[in-house]
N, C-alpha and C positions, 0 to 999 in steps of 0.2 A: 792063199788059194787064188788061182786065176778066176777072171770073170766068167761066169757060166750063164748064157742067156736063158736057157730052159729053166734053170733054177730060180733066176729072177722071175720068170713068167709064173712059175708055181708060186712064188712068194706074194705076187700081186693078183693071182687068180686070173691071169690073161689066158684065154684060149683061142684057138683059131691060128690062121696064118698071119704073120706079121710082114707088112710091106712098108716101104718108106713112102707112105701117103698120109693124107690128113686124117683119115679114118682111124688108122693105127696110132697116130701120134695122140689124138684125142682120147682114144680108149686107154692107152697106157698112162697118160697123164692123170686121168681120173682114177683109174685102179690103184696107181701108186699111192695117191693121197688117201685112199680108203684102206690100204692095207699097212703101210709102213709109217708109224706115228712120228710126228715131229716131237723131239725130246732133247733135253740138255742135261740128262742125269750124269753123264760121264764128266761134264764140266763141274757139277756139284760134288762129285766124288774126287775131284782134283786129278783126274786121269788125263793123259795125253790124248788129244784128238788127232789121229792120223788121217791123212787125206789121200794116201796112195790108193789106187783102186783095189788092190788085194785086200787091204785092211778094211776099206769101206764095204766091200762085198762080204767079207767075213763077218762083220758086225751087223750089217743091216739085213742081209739075206740069210746067211748060215746060222748065225747067232739069234736071229729073231728079234733084233733091237731096232730102234729108230735112231734119229740123229737130227742135226740141224742143217742149215742150207748148204755148207761146204760138203757134207757128206751126201745129203739127199740128191743134190743136183749133179755131183760127181757120179753117182749111181745111175741117175737118169741119162746122163750124157753117155756113159758107157753103153747102156742098153741101146739107145738110139743110134749110136755109131755102129753097133754090130749089126743092126738091121739095115743100115745104109743111108741114114739121114745125114746131112750136113749140119754140123753143130759148132757154135762158137761159144766161148765163155765171156760173160760180161760182169761188171761189178756195179753195185748200186749204193747210193747213200740213203740210209733209212730215216724217213721223216715222220713215221707214225706217232712218235713221242713229241712232235713239234719241238726239236732242239732250238736252243736260241742262237747257235752258230751252225755253220755248214759242218756236217758230220763227214767223217772218212768213209771211203768205200768198204763197207763191212758185210755186204750181202752179195751172194753169188747167184746168178741167174743165167739162163741159156737163150741163145738166139738160133733159131732153126730156119734154114732156107729150104723152101720146097716149091718147085715149079715157079721160081722167080718171085715168090711171095715169101716174106719174112714173118716169123711167129716168135712170140715171146713165151718161153716155157720156164716154169718155176714151181717146184713142189717142195719147197723148204722156207716158207714165210709164216709158219705158225697158223694161227687162227684165221688169218686173212689170205692164206696162200691160194694160188690159182688152183682150180681143179680142171681147167681147160686151157690149152694154149691160145694165146690172143694174137690176132693179126697186129703187126707192127704198124698201126695206122693211127694218126692223131685225130682227136676230136670226134670220135665215133663211139657210142655207148655199145659195149659188148656184153651181151647177156649170157650168164651161166646158170646152172642150177643152184649155185651157191652164192649168187650175188651178181651185181652189174659192175663192170669195170670200165675205165676210160683212160686213155693215154692222151695227154696234152703236152704242149711245149712250155718249158720254163728255161728261159735263157737259151742255151744251145743244147739242153738235155730233153729227154722224155721225163715225164711225171706220170706215174701210175696211181690212180685213185679208185677207191671203191665207194659206191653209193650207200650212204647211211641215212635212212629217212629221207629228208629233202636236201641233204648236203653231200658234198664229195670230200671223203676223208683221204688226205695224201698218204701213200704208203712208202714210196721211194722214187728217187730220180736217178737216171742212168744215161750214159751216152753209148755209143757203139764202138768205143775203143776196146780192142781185144784185151782180155786179162790172161795172165799166164799162171802156172802152178806156183811160182814164186810169190806173186801177188796174194794168192789165197793163203799160202803158208804164213805170211807176215800177218794178214788180217785174222786168220784163224787163231794164231798165238795170242794176238791182242785181245780178241773178245772172249777167249776161254781162260785167260789168266790175269787180266787187268782187274783189280779188286772192285772197281766202279762199274764193270760191265754188268748189264742187266741179265746176262746168262749166269753170272758168278753167284748170285744170292737167291734167285727165285726159280722154282720148279716151273717148267714150261712144257706142257703136253698138248697135243692137238691131233685128232684123227677125224677125217671126213667120213661121213655115213652115207650109204647108198640111197637113204631117203632124203637126202638134201640138208641134213643137219650137221652140225660141227660139234664134236665133244672136245672139251678142254679140261684142264686141271681143276677149273673151278665149277664145272657144270656136270654133277653127277646125277643122273636120272634114276629114280627108284620106282617101286611099284605104284606109289601115289602120284608119280609124274612131277613131283616137285624137286628142283635142284637144291643141293645143299653143299656147303664146303666140308671137306674132310680134313680133321686136324690129327687124327690118330695114325701114327706111322705104319702100324701093322695093317690097318684097314686100308689105307691108301696103297701100301705095297700090294696087297691082294687085288685092289681094284686096277691097278696098272696092268696086271695080267688078265683079269676078267673083262674089263671094259676096252682096253687098248690092245689087247692080245700080245702084250710085251712078254717076251721070254727072258727069264732071270737066271737060268741055270747053266749057261755056257761057261766052261772053265776060264775063258779069258774075258769075255764081255758080259757075263752075268754079274749079279750083285746080290749079297744076302740081305735079309731084313735087318741085321745088325748094321751093316754098312749103310743101308738106306736110312735107318733111323738116326744114324750119327750125323747126317747132313744137317747143318744148321740153317733151317728154313725159317723165314719170318712168320 
């Protein structure tokens, strides 16, 4: 199915006129993260992750599913380009787990040029993902409703960090070298099929909420206000639908309770 901008707007609850300006960019960026969950269930189901825009649109918009960075930012790029934004693809090296060696480029993000100002857009980094596009400026703290971010220089790259208490937590580093579809196909295959990939064994879920909170697979709020971890597959399967708004009934992109329960989660 070809990309349909109005269907995307319906999916993220965007209303009003969309223009290639900063206000539209920021509204779409926030609404996207509050409507389309970050999730890696298809990786755990050992399904192929297709990155062509027809497949991404069918899965994330029509089927009511979520996805990870290659899918999320592909969808955002398509929407922004349809509106008239100038968009480029970039690749980042993820540092949040503090790897001992330099990691490969396994994260997709977007560079937006608007009135000679460049912005970093990224709706696919899980619990720490941006909810607002950031100016591509070093050494400036940029405040958002979901945290304070900062871009600094590391060697010849940009380093994106988020403030955690009194420290800055590195998220990823990147340069401005354009990335191509083939770059993402290789990286996508690697992170979705390599047995040691963190996507391969652990359920990852994230949805931003309009009140400024973040819901993940580990934080389920109940009537008493206390989070707890869900271990029962049937209960978690239902919570994916109730809390994350995940649709599970699509003939191609849905999944049954039996399929979900068969996932070998730690």
